[in-house]
LOGUTI-429191 format. One record per residue: residue number from 1; x, y, z of N, C-alpha, C in turn. Coordinates in steps of 0.05 Angstrom, whole numbers, padded with zeros to 5 digits, always signed. Layout:
residues N
<nr: NUM, n.X: X, n.Y: Y, n.Z: Z, ca.X: X, ca.Y: Y, ca.Z: Z, c.X: X, c.Y: Y, c.Z: Z>
...
END
This chain:
residues 115
<nr: 1, n.X: +00334, n.Y: +00363, n.Z: -00199, ca.X: +00348, ca.Y: +00343, ca.Z: -00192, c.X: +00340, c.Y: +00320, c.Z: -00212>
<nr: 2, n.X: +00356, n.Y: +00310, n.Z: -00227, ca.X: +00341, ca.Y: +00296, ca.Z: -00253, c.X: +00326, c.Y: +00270, c.Z: -00253>
<nr: 3, n.X: +00338, n.Y: +00264, n.Z: -00222, ca.X: +00324, ca.Y: +00232, ca.Z: -00218, c.X: +00300, c.Y: +00234, c.Z: -00204>
<nr: 4, n.X: +00292, n.Y: +00260, n.Z: -00194, ca.X: +00265, ca.Y: +00259, ca.Z: -00180, c.X: +00246, c.Y: +00248, c.Z: -00181>
<nr: 5, n.X: +00233, n.Y: +00242, n.Z: -00205, ca.X: +00208, ca.Y: +00228, ca.Z: -00205, c.X: +00217, c.Y: +00195, c.Z: -00203>
<nr: 6, n.X: +00237, n.Y: +00182, n.Z: -00212, ca.X: +00241, ca.Y: +00159, ca.Z: -00205, c.X: +00243, c.Y: +00153, c.Z: -00176>
<nr: 7, n.X: +00263, n.Y: +00169, n.Z: -00160, ca.X: +00264, ca.Y: +00172, ca.Z: -00128, c.X: +00239, c.Y: +00171, c.Z: -00117>
<nr: 8, n.X: +00222, n.Y: +00192, n.Z: -00130, ca.X: +00196, ca.Y: +00196, ca.Z: -00114, c.X: +00180, c.Y: +00171, c.Z: -00114>
<nr: 9, n.X: +00181, n.Y: +00160, n.Z: -00132, ca.X: +00169, ca.Y: +00131, ca.Z: -00137, c.X: +00176, c.Y: +00114, c.Z: -00119>
<nr: 10, n.X: +00204, n.Y: +00117, n.Z: -00115, ca.X: +00214, ca.Y: +00096, ca.Z: -00094, c.X: +00211, c.Y: +00097, c.Z: -00063>
<nr: 11, n.X: +00218, n.Y: +00131, n.Z: -00057, ca.X: +00215, ca.Y: +00136, ca.Z: -00029, c.X: +00195, c.Y: +00157, c.Z: -00017>
<nr: 12, n.X: +00181, n.Y: +00165, n.Z: -00042, ca.X: +00161, ca.Y: +00187, ca.Z: -00038, c.X: +00135, c.Y: +00180, c.Z: -00017>
<nr: 13, n.X: +00125, n.Y: +00159, n.Z: -00019, ca.X: +00106, ca.Y: +00149, ca.Z: +00001, c.X: +00116, c.Y: +00143, c.Z: +00032>
<nr: 14, n.X: +00143, n.Y: +00124, n.Z: +00034, ca.X: +00153, ca.Y: +00126, ca.Z: +00059, c.X: +00174, c.Y: +00145, c.Z: +00068>
<nr: 15, n.X: +00176, n.Y: +00165, n.Z: +00050, ca.X: +00193, ca.Y: +00184, ca.Z: +00066, c.X: +00190, c.Y: +00212, c.Z: +00063>
<nr: 16, n.X: +00176, n.Y: +00213, n.Z: +00038, ca.X: +00167, ca.Y: +00246, ca.Z: +00030, c.X: +00190, c.Y: +00259, c.Z: +00011>
<nr: 17, n.X: +00207, n.Y: +00238, n.Z: +00003, ca.X: +00236, ca.Y: +00251, ca.Z: -00010, c.X: +00235, c.Y: +00235, c.Z: -00033>
<nr: 18, n.X: +00248, n.Y: +00260, n.Z: -00049, ca.X: +00255, ca.Y: +00283, ca.Z: -00049, c.X: +00228, c.Y: +00297, c.Z: -00065>
<nr: 19, n.X: +00227, n.Y: +00319, n.Z: -00054, ca.X: +00206, ca.Y: +00340, ca.Z: -00051, c.X: +00201, c.Y: +00350, c.Z: -00081>
<nr: 20, n.X: +00180, n.Y: +00362, n.Z: -00090, ca.X: +00181, ca.Y: +00361, ca.Z: -00118, c.X: +00195, c.Y: +00390, c.Z: -00124>
<nr: 21, n.X: +00202, n.Y: +00411, n.Z: -00103, ca.X: +00223, ca.Y: +00427, ca.Z: -00105, c.X: +00240, c.Y: +00433, c.Z: -00081>
<nr: 22, n.X: +00274, n.Y: +00423, n.Z: -00087, ca.X: +00289, ca.Y: +00421, ca.Z: -00068, c.X: +00301, c.Y: +00446, c.Z: -00073>
<nr: 23, n.X: +00310, n.Y: +00460, n.Z: -00054, ca.X: +00325, ca.Y: +00485, ca.Z: -00061, c.X: +00353, c.Y: +00477, c.Z: -00049>
<nr: 24, n.X: +00373, n.Y: +00493, n.Z: -00056, ca.X: +00396, ca.Y: +00489, ca.Z: -00047, c.X: +00398, c.Y: +00483, c.Z: -00019>
<nr: 25, n.X: +00387, n.Y: +00499, n.Z: -00006, ca.X: +00382, ca.Y: +00513, ca.Z: +00025, c.X: +00373, c.Y: +00483, c.Z: +00044>
<nr: 26, n.X: +00352, n.Y: +00476, n.Z: +00023, ca.X: +00338, ca.Y: +00451, ca.Z: +00038, c.X: +00359, c.Y: +00425, c.Z: +00037>
<nr: 27, n.X: +00368, n.Y: +00428, n.Z: +00011, ca.X: +00393, ca.Y: +00402, ca.Z: +00012, c.X: +00411, c.Y: +00405, c.Z: +00030>
<nr: 28, n.X: +00422, n.Y: +00425, n.Z: +00032, ca.X: +00441, ca.Y: +00426, ca.Z: +00051, c.X: +00430, c.Y: +00427, c.Z: +00080>
<nr: 29, n.X: +00412, n.Y: +00428, n.Z: +00089, ca.X: +00395, ca.Y: +00421, ca.Z: +00110, c.X: +00398, c.Y: +00394, c.Z: +00122>
<nr: 30, n.X: +00385, n.Y: +00386, n.Z: +00090, ca.X: +00380, ca.Y: +00354, ca.Z: +00095, c.X: +00412, c.Y: +00335, c.Z: +00096>
<nr: 31, n.X: +00427, n.Y: +00342, n.Z: +00085, ca.X: +00458, ca.Y: +00338, ca.Z: +00092, c.X: +00467, c.Y: +00342, c.Z: +00113>
<nr: 32, n.X: +00455, n.Y: +00360, n.Z: +00134, ca.X: +00468, ca.Y: +00365, ca.Z: +00156, c.X: +00455, c.Y: +00354, c.Z: +00174>
<nr: 33, n.X: +00430, n.Y: +00343, n.Z: +00178, ca.X: +00421, ca.Y: +00330, ca.Z: +00188, c.X: +00430, c.Y: +00301, c.Z: +00191>
<nr: 34, n.X: +00432, n.Y: +00291, n.Z: +00155, ca.X: +00447, ca.Y: +00261, ca.Z: +00155, c.X: +00476, c.Y: +00264, c.Z: +00176>
<nr: 35, n.X: +00490, n.Y: +00288, n.Z: +00169, ca.X: +00516, ca.Y: +00292, ca.Z: +00183, c.X: +00509, c.Y: +00281, c.Z: +00212>
<nr: 36, n.X: +00494, n.Y: +00292, n.Z: +00220, ca.X: +00488, ca.Y: +00298, ca.Z: +00254, c.X: +00480, c.Y: +00269, c.Z: +00266>
<nr: 37, n.X: +00464, n.Y: +00254, n.Z: +00239, ca.X: +00450, ca.Y: +00223, ca.Z: +00250, c.X: +00482, c.Y: +00205, c.Z: +00249>
<nr: 38, n.X: +00498, n.Y: +00211, n.Z: +00226, ca.X: +00523, ca.Y: +00190, ca.Z: +00221, c.X: +00539, c.Y: +00200, c.Z: +00250>
<nr: 39, n.X: +00544, n.Y: +00224, n.Z: +00261, ca.X: +00558, ca.Y: +00225, ca.Z: +00279, c.X: +00554, c.Y: +00218, c.Z: +00306>
<nr: 40, n.X: +00528, n.Y: +00215, n.Z: +00309, ca.X: +00519, ca.Y: +00205, ca.Z: +00335, c.X: +00513, c.Y: +00173, c.Z: +00331>
<nr: 41, n.X: +00515, n.Y: +00166, n.Z: +00310, ca.X: +00517, ca.Y: +00130, ca.Z: +00299, c.X: +00489, c.Y: +00123, c.Z: +00306>
<nr: 42, n.X: +00473, n.Y: +00139, n.Z: +00292, ca.X: +00438, ca.Y: +00133, ca.Z: +00301, c.X: +00429, c.Y: +00118, c.Z: +00272>
<nr: 43, n.X: +00445, n.Y: +00132, n.Z: +00244, ca.X: +00439, ca.Y: +00124, ca.Z: +00216, c.X: +00460, c.Y: +00127, c.Z: +00204>
<nr: 44, n.X: +00468, n.Y: +00116, n.Z: +00179, ca.X: +00492, ca.Y: +00118, ca.Z: +00168, c.X: +00480, c.Y: +00125, c.Z: +00133>
<nr: 45, n.X: +00489, n.Y: +00143, n.Z: +00126, ca.X: +00491, ca.Y: +00147, ca.Z: +00096, c.X: +00517, c.Y: +00146, c.Z: +00085>
<nr: 46, n.X: +00522, n.Y: +00133, n.Z: +00057, ca.X: +00543, ca.Y: +00132, ca.Z: +00047, c.X: +00540, c.Y: +00150, c.Z: +00021>
<nr: 47, n.X: +00557, n.Y: +00162, n.Z: +00011, ca.X: +00555, ca.Y: +00175, ca.Z: -00018, c.X: +00573, c.Y: +00153, c.Z: -00043>
<nr: 48, n.X: +00552, n.Y: +00150, n.Z: -00060, ca.X: +00565, ca.Y: +00131, ca.Z: -00088, c.X: +00571, c.Y: +00150, c.Z: -00102>
<nr: 49, n.X: +00604, n.Y: +00156, n.Z: -00109, ca.X: +00613, ca.Y: +00184, ca.Z: -00119, c.X: +00625, c.Y: +00173, c.Z: -00146>
<nr: 50, n.X: +00633, n.Y: +00183, n.Z: -00167, ca.X: +00652, ca.Y: +00170, ca.Z: -00191, c.X: +00679, c.Y: +00166, c.Z: -00181>
<nr: 51, n.X: +00695, n.Y: +00161, n.Z: -00200, ca.X: +00728, ca.Y: +00149, ca.Z: -00193, c.X: +00740, c.Y: +00177, c.Z: -00183>
<nr: 52, n.X: +00732, n.Y: +00196, n.Z: -00193, ca.X: +00746, ca.Y: +00228, ca.Z: -00184, c.X: +00735, c.Y: +00234, c.Z: -00160>
<nr: 53, n.X: +00718, n.Y: +00218, n.Z: -00155, ca.X: +00701, ca.Y: +00239, ca.Z: -00129, c.X: +00692, c.Y: +00265, c.Z: -00128>
<nr: 54, n.X: +00685, n.Y: +00271, n.Z: -00159, ca.X: +00669, ca.Y: +00301, ca.Z: -00159, c.X: +00644, c.Y: +00301, c.Z: -00173>
<nr: 55, n.X: +00635, n.Y: +00279, n.Z: -00172, ca.X: +00599, ca.Y: +00276, ca.Z: -00178, c.X: +00589, c.Y: +00256, c.Z: -00160>
<nr: 56, n.X: +00562, n.Y: +00258, n.Z: -00146, ca.X: +00547, ca.Y: +00247, ca.Z: -00129, c.X: +00530, c.Y: +00224, c.Z: -00152>
<nr: 57, n.X: +00539, n.Y: +00200, n.Z: -00152, ca.X: +00522, ca.Y: +00180, ca.Z: -00168, c.X: +00499, c.Y: +00167, c.Z: -00151>
<nr: 58, n.X: +00494, n.Y: +00172, n.Z: -00129, ca.X: +00477, ca.Y: +00152, ca.Z: -00108, c.X: +00487, c.Y: +00155, c.Z: -00084>
<nr: 59, n.X: +00463, n.Y: +00145, n.Z: -00065, ca.X: +00473, ca.Y: +00138, ca.Z: -00037, c.X: +00461, c.Y: +00117, c.Z: -00030>
<nr: 60, n.X: +00471, n.Y: +00105, n.Z: -00010, ca.X: +00466, ca.Y: +00080, ca.Z: +00004, c.X: +00458, c.Y: +00090, c.Z: +00040>
<nr: 61, n.X: +00434, n.Y: +00084, n.Z: +00044, ca.X: +00428, ca.Y: +00089, ca.Z: +00077, c.X: +00424, c.Y: +00060, c.Z: +00085>
<nr: 62, n.X: +00430, n.Y: +00067, n.Z: +00114, ca.X: +00423, ca.Y: +00044, ca.Z: +00129, c.X: +00418, c.Y: +00059, c.Z: +00162>
<nr: 63, n.X: +00395, n.Y: +00053, n.Z: +00166, ca.X: +00380, ca.Y: +00058, ca.Z: +00184, c.X: +00375, c.Y: +00029, c.Z: +00206>
<nr: 64, n.X: +00369, n.Y: +00039, n.Z: +00230, ca.X: +00357, ca.Y: +00021, ca.Z: +00252, c.X: +00325, c.Y: +00006, c.Z: +00244>
<nr: 65, n.X: +00329, n.Y: -00019, n.Z: +00254, ca.X: +00304, ca.Y: -00026, ca.Z: +00249, c.X: +00272, c.Y: -00015, c.Z: +00261>
<nr: 66, n.X: +00257, n.Y: -00009, n.Z: +00247, ca.X: +00236, ca.Y: +00009, ca.Z: +00263, c.X: +00213, c.Y: -00012, c.Z: +00257>
<nr: 67, n.X: +00189, n.Y: +00001, n.Z: +00265, ca.X: +00163, ca.Y: -00008, ca.Z: +00268, c.X: +00149, c.Y: -00022, c.Z: +00244>
<nr: 68, n.X: +00168, n.Y: -00014, n.Z: +00223, ca.X: +00156, ca.Y: -00027, ca.Z: +00193, c.X: +00171, c.Y: -00049, c.Z: +00189>
<nr: 69, n.X: +00195, n.Y: -00053, n.Z: +00202, ca.X: +00211, ca.Y: -00081, ca.Z: +00194, c.X: +00196, c.Y: -00094, c.Z: +00209>
<nr: 70, n.X: +00207, n.Y: -00126, n.Z: +00193, ca.X: +00199, ca.Y: -00153, ca.Z: +00203, c.X: +00213, c.Y: -00154, c.Z: +00223>
<nr: 71, n.X: +00195, n.Y: -00175, n.Z: +00251, ca.X: +00213, ca.Y: -00183, ca.Z: +00278, c.X: +00239, c.Y: -00192, c.Z: +00271>
<nr: 72, n.X: +00254, n.Y: -00183, n.Z: +00283, ca.X: +00283, ca.Y: -00198, ca.Z: +00283, c.X: +00297, c.Y: -00181, c.Z: +00262>
<nr: 73, n.X: +00291, n.Y: -00163, n.Z: +00251, ca.X: +00306, ca.Y: -00142, ca.Z: +00230, c.X: +00329, c.Y: -00121, c.Z: +00249>
<nr: 74, n.X: +00354, n.Y: -00134, n.Z: +00237, ca.X: +00376, ca.Y: -00118, ca.Z: +00252, c.X: +00380, c.Y: -00086, c.Z: +00242>
<nr: 75, n.X: +00364, n.Y: -00087, n.Z: +00215, ca.X: +00374, ca.Y: -00056, ca.Z: +00204, c.X: +00356, c.Y: -00056, c.Z: +00185>
<nr: 76, n.X: +00350, n.Y: -00029, n.Z: +00174, ca.X: +00337, ca.Y: -00023, ca.Z: +00148, c.X: +00350, c.Y: -00012, c.Z: +00124>
<nr: 77, n.X: +00353, n.Y: -00025, n.Z: +00101, ca.X: +00374, ca.Y: -00013, ca.Z: +00089, c.X: +00365, c.Y: -00003, c.Z: +00059>
<nr: 78, n.X: +00378, n.Y: +00016, n.Z: +00039, ca.X: +00360, ca.Y: +00023, ca.Z: +00022, c.X: +00383, c.Y: +00039, c.Z: -00002>
<nr: 79, n.X: +00384, n.Y: +00038, n.Z: -00018, ca.X: +00404, ca.Y: +00054, ca.Z: -00038, c.X: +00391, c.Y: +00060, c.Z: -00066>
<nr: 80, n.X: +00407, n.Y: +00076, n.Z: -00079, ca.X: +00395, ca.Y: +00086, ca.Z: -00103, c.X: +00410, c.Y: +00104, c.Z: -00122>
<nr: 81, n.X: +00417, n.Y: +00101, n.Z: -00144, ca.X: +00430, ca.Y: +00117, ca.Z: -00165, c.X: +00419, c.Y: +00133, c.Z: -00180>
<nr: 82, n.X: +00437, n.Y: +00154, n.Z: -00188, ca.X: +00420, ca.Y: +00173, ca.Z: -00206, c.X: +00412, c.Y: +00170, c.Z: -00234>
<nr: 83, n.X: +00393, n.Y: +00172, n.Z: -00250, ca.X: +00379, ca.Y: +00156, ca.Z: -00274, c.X: +00396, c.Y: +00148, c.Z: -00295>
<nr: 84, n.X: +00424, n.Y: +00158, n.Z: -00298, ca.X: +00438, ca.Y: +00146, ca.Z: -00324, c.X: +00457, c.Y: +00125, c.Z: -00316>
<nr: 85, n.X: +00457, n.Y: +00118, n.Z: -00284, ca.X: +00474, ca.Y: +00093, ca.Z: -00274, c.X: +00455, c.Y: +00076, c.Z: -00271>
<nr: 86, n.X: +00428, n.Y: +00076, n.Z: -00273, ca.X: +00407, ca.Y: +00052, ca.Z: -00270, c.X: +00411, c.Y: +00034, c.Z: -00288>
<nr: 87, n.X: +00420, n.Y: +00006, n.Z: -00290, ca.X: +00418, ca.Y: -00013, ca.Z: -00310, c.X: +00450, c.Y: -00013, c.Z: -00323>
<nr: 88, n.X: +00466, n.Y: -00003, n.Z: -00306, ca.X: +00489, ca.Y: -00006, ca.Z: -00314, c.X: +00499, c.Y: -00026, c.Z: -00292>
<nr: 89, n.X: +00534, n.Y: -00032, n.Z: -00297, ca.X: +00549, ca.Y: -00047, ca.Z: -00285, c.X: +00548, c.Y: -00036, c.Z: -00258>
<nr: 90, n.X: +00548, n.Y: -00014, n.Z: -00258, ca.X: +00543, ca.Y: -00001, ca.Z: -00226, c.X: +00522, c.Y: -00014, c.Z: -00214>
<nr: 91, n.X: +00501, n.Y: -00008, n.Z: -00223, ca.X: +00479, ca.Y: -00016, ca.Z: -00209, c.X: +00474, c.Y: -00042, c.Z: -00202>
<nr: 92, n.X: +00488, n.Y: -00060, n.Z: -00218, ca.X: +00487, ca.Y: -00086, ca.Z: -00216, c.X: +00510, c.Y: -00099, c.Z: -00193>
<nr: 93, n.X: +00534, n.Y: -00079, n.Z: -00193, ca.X: +00551, ca.Y: -00085, ca.Z: -00173, c.X: +00545, c.Y: -00070, c.Z: -00144>
<nr: 94, n.X: +00533, n.Y: -00049, n.Z: -00144, ca.X: +00520, ca.Y: -00043, ca.Z: -00116, c.X: +00498, c.Y: -00065, c.Z: -00108>
<nr: 95, n.X: +00483, n.Y: -00075, n.Z: -00118, ca.X: +00461, ca.Y: -00090, ca.Z: -00119, c.X: +00476, c.Y: -00117, c.Z: -00104>
<nr: 96, n.X: +00497, n.Y: -00123, n.Z: -00112, ca.X: +00511, ca.Y: -00147, ca.Z: -00099, c.X: +00534, c.Y: -00140, c.Z: -00080>
<nr: 97, n.X: +00542, n.Y: -00118, n.Z: -00082, ca.X: +00552, ca.Y: -00113, ca.Z: -00050, c.X: +00543, c.Y: -00103, c.Z: -00030>
<nr: 98, n.X: +00524, n.Y: -00086, n.Z: -00028, ca.X: +00504, ca.Y: -00079, ca.Z: -00008, c.X: +00500, c.Y: -00102, c.Z: +00014>
<nr: 99, n.X: +00484, n.Y: -00125, n.Z: +00005, ca.X: +00473, ca.Y: -00138, ca.Z: +00021, c.X: +00503, c.Y: -00154, c.Z: +00030>
<nr: 100, n.X: +00528, n.Y: -00163, n.Z: +00014, ca.X: +00542, ca.Y: -00176, ca.Z: +00023, c.X: +00566, c.Y: -00165, c.Z: +00044>
<nr: 101, n.X: +00562, n.Y: -00138, n.Z: +00047, ca.X: +00570, ca.Y: -00117, ca.Z: +00061, c.X: +00560, c.Y: -00109, c.Z: +00082>
<nr: 102, n.X: +00530, n.Y: -00113, n.Z: +00088, ca.X: +00519, ca.Y: -00116, ca.Z: +00109, c.X: +00523, c.Y: -00143, c.Z: +00125>
<nr: 103, n.X: +00521, n.Y: -00172, n.Z: +00109, ca.X: +00525, ca.Y: -00190, ca.Z: +00124, c.X: +00554, c.Y: -00194, c.Z: +00137>
<nr: 104, n.X: +00572, n.Y: -00188, n.Z: +00118, ca.X: +00599, ca.Y: -00191, ca.Z: +00126, c.X: +00619, c.Y: -00173, c.Z: +00141>
<nr: 105, n.X: +00614, n.Y: -00143, n.Z: +00133, ca.X: +00629, ca.Y: -00125, ca.Z: +00154, c.X: +00605, c.Y: -00118, c.Z: +00175>
<nr: 106, n.X: +00590, n.Y: -00114, n.Z: +00167, ca.X: +00565, ca.Y: -00106, ca.Z: +00191, c.X: +00559, c.Y: -00129, c.Z: +00212>
<nr: 107, n.X: +00559, n.Y: -00148, n.Z: +00204, ca.X: +00552, ca.Y: -00176, ca.Z: +00221, c.X: +00524, c.Y: -00168, c.Z: +00216>
<nr: 108, n.X: +00510, n.Y: -00164, n.Z: +00201, ca.X: +00469, ca.Y: -00162, ca.Z: +00203, c.X: +00467, c.Y: -00190, c.Z: +00193>
<nr: 109, n.X: +00449, n.Y: -00202, n.Z: +00209, ca.X: +00435, ca.Y: -00228, ca.Z: +00197, c.X: +00409, c.Y: -00227, c.Z: +00184>
<nr: 110, n.X: +00398, n.Y: -00201, n.Z: +00188, ca.X: +00370, ca.Y: -00204, ca.Z: +00173, c.X: +00368, c.Y: -00169, c.Z: +00175>
<nr: 111, n.X: +00370, n.Y: -00163, n.Z: +00145, ca.X: +00363, ca.Y: -00136, ca.Z: +00136, c.X: +00342, c.Y: -00133, c.Z: +00124>
<nr: 112, n.X: +00319, n.Y: -00110, n.Z: +00135, ca.X: +00297, ca.Y: -00103, ca.Z: +00115, c.X: +00306, c.Y: -00077, c.Z: +00092>
<nr: 113, n.X: +00303, n.Y: -00095, n.Z: +00072, ca.X: +00308, ca.Y: -00079, ca.Z: +00049, c.X: +00287, c.Y: -00058, c.Z: +00044>
<nr: 114, n.X: +00284, n.Y: -00038, n.Z: +00045, ca.X: +00262, ca.Y: -00017, ca.Z: +00046, c.X: +00265, c.Y: +00017, c.Z: +00041>
<nr: 115, n.X: +00258, n.Y: +00027, n.Z: +00023, ca.X: +00230, ca.Y: +00020, ca.Z: +00012, c.X: +00244, c.Y: +00006, c.Z: -00014>
END
C-alpha cells in the first residue's frame, strides 16, 4: 500500500487503519465488511476510480453520526486519495464535490468531517 503512512496519519488513531501489514485476504475481508454495511444501508463507501475504472485512486466514506460527532450531526464523512493524486485537480474537485453532494443530494444539513 503506497499511501499507508499518510493514511495512517489520518485514520490510524481513529480507525486503526490501514494496518502496517495488510494482506490480500485482510483487504478482501475489509471490502466484504464494507459491502455488507452498504447493503444493509448502515454505512456507505464509494470508490474513486480512474476514467477506465481500472485503478482505485481513493475512497469516500459516509457513516452515521456517532458519539464523537457534534450534537445535531446528520452523518460522518471522510475521504482520501492515493499519494500521487494529492495536491492535484482531482483532490480539489473531490474537496469541493463531497460537501455539496452530501448537502444537495443526501440532504444533510450538518456533516461531521472526521477524521
